[in-house]
N, C-alpha and C positions, 0 to 999 in steps of 0.2 A: 560820469559825464552825462548830461541831459540829452534828450533827443534833439532839442533845438541846436545845441552846440555841435553835435555830430552832423546834423543837416547843413549847418552853415559852414562847417569845416570842408565838407566835400562839395558844397556849392561853389566855393572858390576854385577848387581843383577842376571841376567840370567847366566852369567859366573860362579858366585859363586854356584848357584843351580846346574848347569851342572857338575861342578867339584866335588861337594860333592856327587852327584849321581854316577858319573863315578868312582870315587875312591872307593865308597862303593861297587859297583858292582864288580869291579876288586878285591877288598879285599875279597869279598865273594868267588870269583872264585879261586884265587890263594893264599889267605892268607894275613891277614892284616899286618903281620910283614914285608912284602915287599912293601906295599902301604900306610901305615899310614902317612908317612912324606909328602905325596902329599896333605893331608888336609890343610897344610900350604898355598898352593896356593888358595884354596877355601876361607880360612880365609882372605887372603890378598885381594881377589876380593870383599868379603863382606865389609871389611874395606874401600876399595876404594869407594864402593857405599855410605856408610855413610859419609865419608869425603866429597865426591863430593856433596851430598845432603846438608850437613852443609854449605859448601862454597857457593852453589847456593843461599841458604837463606840469607847468609851474603851479597852476591852481590846484591840481590834484595833490602834488607834493605838499603844498601849504595846508590843504585840508587835513591830510594825514598828520602833519606836524601839530596842528591845532587839536586834533583828537587825542594825540599822544600827550600833549600838555594837560588836557582836561582829565585824562585818566590818571596822570601823575598827581594832579591836584586833589583828585578824589581819594587816592590812596594815602596821601598825607593827612587828610582830614579825618 
């Protein structure tokens, strides 16, 4: 997995945590009835983290599969 992929994976996790903390603080300061809908953005960021992690695992498995097929093709030739 490349550096870019790892950085972007944890970027979404950091953003989710930051958004949850920021919305909670602002909700405590000025009332949750004004800020509760911003939790949606934190949820989307957390969802992006898990989807990206799942897709990276799929990509790694697929790359291993392609390498195995290439080795098998070389052995037959």
